[in-house]
C-alpha positions, 0 to 999 in steps of 0.5 A, spaced: 197 286 091 190 286 090 190 289 083 194 283 081 189 279 084 184 282 080 187 282 073 188 274 074 181 274 075 179 278 069 176 274 063 178 275 056 173 281 055 175 284 062 182 284 059 180 287 053 176 292 056 181 294 061 186 295 056 182 300 052 180 303 058 187 304 060 188 308 054 182 312 053 178 312 060 184 312 065 179 314 070 175 307 069 181 303 068 182 300 075 174 300 077 174 292 077 167 291 079 165 296 073 170 292 068 167 285 071 160 287 070 161 289 063 165 283 061 160 279 064 155 282 059 159 281 053 161 274 055 153 273 056 152 276 049 157 272 045 154 266 049 147 267 047 148 269 040 152 263 039 146 259 042 141 263 037 145 261 031 150 266 029 157 265 027 163 266 031 165 272 028 158 275 028 157 273 036 164 276 037 162 283 034 155 283 038 159 282 044 164 287 043 158 292 041 156 291 048 163 291 051 164 298 049 157 301 048 158 308 051 165 308 051 167 309 044 167 317 045 173 319 050 174 326 053 181 323 054 183 322 047 179 328 045 184 332 049 190 328 047 189 329 040 188 337 041 195 337 044 198 333 039 195 337 033 195 344 036 200 344 041 205 339 038 211 342 042 209 339 048 214 333 049 210 326 047 212 323 054 208 329 057 202 329 054 198 324 058 200 327 064 197 334 061 191 331 059 189 329 066 191 336 069 186 339 063 180 334 064 177 337 070 178 344 067 175 342 060 169 338 064 164 345 063 165 345 055 164 337 055 157 338 059 155 343 053 154 337 049 150 331 048 156 326 048 155 319 045 159 313 041 158 317 034 160 324 037 167 324 034 163 324 027 158 329 028 157 336 026 158 338 033 165 335 034 168 341 030 165 346 035 167 342 041 174 341 038 175 349 037 172 351 044 177 346 047 183 349 043 181 356 045 180 354 053 187 350 053 190 356 049 188 361 055 190 356 060 196 355 057 198 362 057 196 363 064 200 357 066 205 356 061 203 349 059 
């Protein structure tokens, strides 16, 4: 019941962030203090931008930037995309569960990179992708993914 009460207390930005986290960072989706803190910052950013004379659209854009900063690259999404693209025989309804099982295994590979919001568009992303495919392929052979 506590979770439902926390959901009722979330602001517009909190609900947006929680929805995004559930999809791309499920390990953070139930951290209501984290969500509240970030959503408060986004709301304050919006308010300050309006006070400074920015349009509502620009203020909303600035608030979104503060809300999602540091969260745009997702390890979960990266592994999920690899499973969809390279291991397409895995039933779609099992992919997210497989991703959760693979995340700890892949952590050492991720640690070798400086991950940031724009990482998926960097030249290093292809190398990370290739390393993860190899690791998952080996794991699959040993564990019958």
